[in-house]
C-alpha positions in Angstrom: -63.2 42.2 38.8 -59.8 40.7 40.1 -58.5 39.3 37.3 -57.5 35.5 36.9 -54.3 34.7 37.0 -53.0 32.9 33.2 -51.7 29.8 34.4 -54.5 29.0 36.3 -57.2 29.3 33.4 -59.7 26.2 33.3 -59.0 24.5 30.0 -55.9 26.7 29.1 -52.9 25.0 28.7 -49.5 25.5 27.2 -48.3 24.3 23.8 -45.4 21.7 24.7 -42.3 22.7 23.9 -40.3 21.0 21.2 -37.9 18.1 21.8 -34.2 18.6 21.9 -33.9 16.1 19.0 -37.1 18.0 17.4 -35.0 21.3 17.5 -31.8 19.3 16.1 -33.6 18.3 13.1 -35.5 21.4 12.1 -31.5 23.3 12.4 -30.3 20.4 10.2 -33.4 20.9 8.0 -33.6 24.6 8.4 -29.0 24.7 7.2 -29.9 22.1 4.1 -32.4 24.6 3.3 -29.9 27.5 2.9 -27.6 25.6 0.2 -27.6 29.4 -1.6 -25.6 30.8 1.9 -23.4 27.9 2.6 -22.1 27.0 -1.3 -21.6 31.0 -1.3 -20.0 30.6 1.7 -17.4 27.8 0.9 -16.7 29.4 -2.4 -16.0 32.9 -0.8 -13.5 30.2 1.7 -11.2 29.0 -1.1 -11.1 32.6 -3.0 -10.1 33.7 0.7 -7.8 31.3 1.2 -5.9 31.5 -2.2 -6.5 35.4 -2.2 -3.0 36.6 -4.5 -2.4 33.4 -5.7 -1.3 32.6 -9.4 -2.9 29.0 -9.7 -5.1 29.6 -6.9 -6.8 26.1 -5.1 -5.0 24.0 -8.4 -1.9 24.6 -6.1 -3.1 21.9 -4.4 -3.8 19.6 -7.5 0.2 20.5 -8.6 1.3 19.5 -5.3 -0.7 16.2 -5.1 0.4 15.4 -8.8 3.8 15.9 -7.2 4.0 14.2 -4.1 1.9 11.0 -6.3 4.7 11.3 -8.8 7.4 10.9 -6.3 5.6 8.3 -4.0 4.6 6.6 -7.1 8.1 6.0 -8.9 9.8 5.0 -5.1 7.2 2.6 -3.8 6.6 0.9 -6.8 9.8 -0.3 -6.6 9.3 -1.5 -3.1 6.1 -3.0 -3.5 6.9 -4.5 -6.7 4.6 -2.9 -8.6 4.1 -1.8 -12.3 3.9 1.7 -12.4 0.3 1.7 -15.0 -1.4 -0.3 -12.0 0.1 1.9 -8.7 0.2 5.2 -9.9 -3.5 5.5 -10.3 -4.4 3.6 -7.2 -2.1 5.8 -5.1 -3.3 9.0 -6.5 -7.0 8.4 -6.2 -6.3 7.4 -2.7 -4.0 10.8 -1.9 -6.7 12.8 -3.6 -9.3 11.2 -0.9 -7.2 10.9 2.0 -6.2 14.7 1.8 -9.7 15.3 1.6 -10.8 13.0 5.0 -7.8 15.2 6.4 -9.4 18.3 5.8 -13.0 17.2 7.0 -11.0 16.1 10.4 -8.9 19.0 10.8 -11.8 22.0 9.7 -14.0 20.4 11.9 -12.5 20.5 15.1 -12.3 24.2 14.1 -15.3 24.3 12.7 -17.4 26.4 15.4 -13.7 28.2 16.9 -13.1 30.1 13.5 -16.6 31.5 13.3 -17.8 35.0 14.8 -20.5 34.8 12.6 -22.2 32.8 15.2 -22.1 35.0 17.7 -23.6 38.1 15.0 -26.1 36.5 13.0 -28.8 33.7 14.1 -28.2 30.8 11.2 -28.5 27.3 12.3 -25.5 25.8 13.1 -25.5 23.0 10.9 -24.8 25.6 8.1 -21.1 25.7 8.9 -21.0 22.1 8.8 -22.4 21.9 5.3 -20.5 24.9 4.5 -17.5 23.0 5.2 -18.7 19.9 3.3 -19.4 21.6 0.6 -15.8 23.5 0.5 -14.0 20.2 1.0 -15.2 18.6 -1.9 -15.0 21.8 -4.3 -11.6 21.0 -3.4 -12.4 17.4 -4.3 -13.0 18.3 -7.3 -10.1 20.3 -8.7 -8.2 16.9 -7.2 -10.2 14.8 -9.5 -8.8 16.8 -12.9 -5.1 14.9 -11.9 -6.9 11.5 -10.9 -8.7 11.4 -14.3 -5.9 12.3 -16.4 -4.3 9.3 -14.4 -6.5 6.8 -15.5 -6.4 8.4 -19.5 -2.5 8.1 -19.4 -2.3 5.1 -17.8 -5.8 3.6 -19.8 -7.1 2.1 -17.2 -10.4 0.1 -18.1 -13.2 2.5 -17.2 -16.5 0.9 -17.8 -20.4 1.6 -16.4 -19.3 0.4 -12.8 -17.4 3.7 -12.5 -21.4 4.7 -11.8 -21.0 3.1 -8.4 -18.1 6.0 -7.3 -21.6 8.3 -7.0 -22.6 6.2 -3.9 -19.0 6.0 -2.7 -19.6 10.0 -3.0 -22.9 10.5 -0.9 -21.2 8.5 1.7 -18.2 10.5 2.0 -20.6 13.4 2.0 -22.9 12.3 4.9 -19.7 10.8 7.0 -18.4 14.5 6.5 -20.5 15.8 7.5 -21.8 13.8 10.8 -17.6 13.7 11.7 -17.1 17.5 11.4 -20.0 17.9 13.2 -18.9 15.7 16.3 -15.6 17.3 16.2 -16.6 21.0 16.0 -18.9 20.1 19.1 -15.7 19.0 21.1 -13.1 20.9 20.0 -15.3 24.1 21.1 -15.9 22.7 24.7 -12.1 21.2 24.8 -9.6 23.1 23.3 -7.0 20.0 23.4 -9.1 17.8 20.1 -7.6 19.8 17.2 -3.7 18.9 18.3 -4.8 15.2 19.4 -6.9 14.8 15.9 -4.0 16.0 13.9 -1.6 13.5 15.4 -3.9 11.0 15.1 -4.5 11.6 11.5 -1.1 10.9 11.0 -0.5 7.8 12.5 -4.1 6.5 10.5 -2.6 7.0 7.2 0.5 4.5 7.6 -1.6 2.0 8.8 -4.5 2.4 6.2 -4.4 1.1 3.0 -3.7 4.6 0.7 -0.6 4.0 -0.5 -0.5 -0.1 0.2 -2.8 -2.8 -1.0 -4.5 -4.9 1.5 -3.6 -8.1 -0.2 0.1 -7.1 1.0 -0.5 -8.0 4.0 -1.5 -11.9 3.7 -3.5 -13.6 6.4 -3.6 -10.2 8.0 -5.9 -8.6 5.0 -9.6 -8.6 6.2 -8.1 -6.2 9.2 -6.8 -4.0 6.9 -10.2 -4.1 5.1 -12.1 -3.6 8.4 -10.5 0.1 8.5 -13.3 2.3 8.1 -11.3 5.1 6.9 -10.3 2.7 4.0 -13.5 1.6 3.7 -14.8 5.0 2.9 -11.4 4.9 0.2 -12.4 1.9 -1.3 -15.6 2.6 -2.1 -15.0 5.5 -4.2 -11.4 4.6 -5.4 -12.3 1.1 -6.4 -15.1 1.9 -9.4 -12.4 4.5 -10.3 -10.1 1.3 -11.4 -12.9 -0.8 -12.9 -12.2 -3.0 -10.1 -14.4 -4.1 -7.2 -14.4 -3.0 -3.8 -13.8 -5.1 -1.4 -16.6 -7.3 0.1 -16.4 -5.8 3.8 -16.0 -2.3 2.7 -19.9 -1.0 2.0 -21.0 -3.2 5.5 -18.8 -1.3 7.4 -19.3 2.0 5.5 -22.8 1.5 6.3 -22.4 0.8 10.1 -19.6 3.5 10.5 -22.6 5.8 9.1 -25.4 5.0 10.9 -23.8 4.3 13.9 -21.3 7.4 13.9 -24.5 9.5 12.6 -26.6 8.6 15.4 -24.0 9.6 17.6 -23.3 12.9 16.3 -27.0 13.3 16.5 -27.6 13.0 20.0 -24.3 15.1 20.8 -25.4 17.6 18.5 -29.1 18.1 20.0 -27.7 17.6 23.0 -24.9 20.4 23.5 -25.9 22.6 20.4 -27.3 25.5 22.4 -24.0 25.8 24.5 -22.0 26.3 21.2 -22.1 30.2 21.5 -21.4 29.9 25.5 -18.4 27.7 24.7 -16.5 30.0 22.3 
């Protein structure tokens, strides 16, 4: 009796392989389910970064406070702003901007600095969740300074301050797709990290972080449509007890959906090549 080839057996069909998109979704879901892991890794990253330091991550808080004090004193006069109104605006903007820069720079190195990829079969999204969690922990440290400024200058904070929660959620979503997209691109092209670092320095000066959009007069709408400002504005404005710019939430929504979609397509297409690029 001769064995019939398995592939020619009548009625027998091989199950179809999951699509790239389905495998990418599974990677994101499995990575998110491992919250205990990427949370612990994020805390470990902060401890290792400041090992041997007396203040630890509070050095970031102290440096932010010093920078805000100096800039607040100088630019409040240059921009003809009162210090009680300007310093909380500046401090909240600087804290959020530091996180945006950290996410961009860390995102470029997200896969390059982790030999764990070749050692442990983890979902690739774990590294992105770890990065976002780490930077939100640092943001929580710096938020103490912002809270102190709000109390010191008696900024009226009402129930509208709760709108900071959806703002932070939007910030987290954008940090996730930005870090994933930059991580994949930098893993393939080594020139991406210095390009991003230079780009962020330029963007800082054209983004309303230490100056307000209304100072541009008829060009105010152009500054308000800056996606970096929009992400900052939806978090900063509720803290200051003022409504965000009318364009901020629409811009954040478009950037989140469009950028997230592009990042997902790139992740689904190239995620399996990450080990070979490193």
